[in-house]
C-alpha positions as CSV (number, residue, x, y, z in Angstrom):
1,X,-0.1,-0.1,0.2
2,X,1.2,3.4,-0.6
3,X,1.0,6.3,1.8
4,X,1.7,9.3,2.1
5,X,2.1,11.4,5.2
6,X,3.1,14.8,4.7
7,X,6.3,14.6,2.3
8,X,7.0,11.1,3.1
9,X,6.1,8.2,0.8
10,X,5.5,5.0,2.5
11,X,5.3,1.8,0.5
12,X,5.0,-1.9,1.4
13,X,7.7,-3.8,0.2
14,X,7.5,-7.6,0.0
15,X,10.9,-9.4,-0.8
16,X,11.0,-12.8,-2.2
17,X,12.9,-15.6,-3.5
18,X,10.8,-16.8,-6.3
19,X,10.7,-15.4,-10.1
20,X,6.9,-15.6,-10.3
21,X,4.1,-14.0,-7.6
22,X,0.7,-13.7,-7.2
23,X,-0.6,-10.5,-5.5
24,X,-4.7,-10.6,-4.1
25,X,-3.4,-7.0,-2.1
26,X,-2.7,-7.2,1.9
27,X,-6.7,-7.8,2.9
28,X,-7.5,-10.0,-0.4
29,X,-9.2,-6.5,-1.8
30,X,-8.4,-7.3,-5.6
31,X,-8.6,-10.2,-8.0
32,X,-5.4,-12.1,-8.2
33,X,-2.7,-10.8,-10.3
34,X,0.7,-13.1,-11.7
35,X,4.2,-11.4,-11.7
36,X,7.4,-11.9,-13.3
37,X,10.2,-10.7,-11.2
38,X,12.8,-9.7,-13.4
39,X,16.7,-10.5,-12.2
40,X,17.6,-7.2,-11.7
41,X,14.7,-6.0,-10.0
42,X,11.3,-5.8,-8.4
43,X,7.6,-5.0,-9.7
44,X,5.0,-3.0,-8.2
45,X,1.4,-4.3,-8.4
46,X,-0.9,-2.2,-10.3
47,X,-3.8,-2.8,-8.2
48,X,-2.3,-2.1,-4.6
49,X,0.9,-0.9,-4.8
50,X,2.8,-3.4,-3.1
51,X,6.2,-3.7,-4.7
52,X,7.6,-7.1,-4.9
53,X,11.7,-7.6,-4.4
54,X,14.0,-10.2,-5.1
55,X,15.6,-11.5,-1.8
56,X,19.0,-11.2,-3.1
57,X,18.8,-7.9,-3.8
58,X,17.9,-6.5,-0.2
59,X,21.4,-5.8,1.0
60,X,22.5,-4.0,-1.9
61,X,19.4,-1.4,-1.7
62,X,20.0,-0.8,1.7
63,X,23.7,0.0,1.4
64,X,22.5,2.4,-1.6
65,X,19.8,4.1,0.5
66,X,22.8,4.8,3.5
67,X,24.9,6.3,0.9
């Protein structure tokens, strides 16, 4: 879910090991959709804006944010 608080934007990120995932929203509030996650990144659900990111990229993203 994408939430905007003042100037801060919060987005739900789910780290996965799989190449293909399905999403039904945080509360099962939209139709089930399927996505393929590219090796180099992530996908964002078109219904609920949940970001699905490869677990193996988690550390490299955290390093970039702290730089």
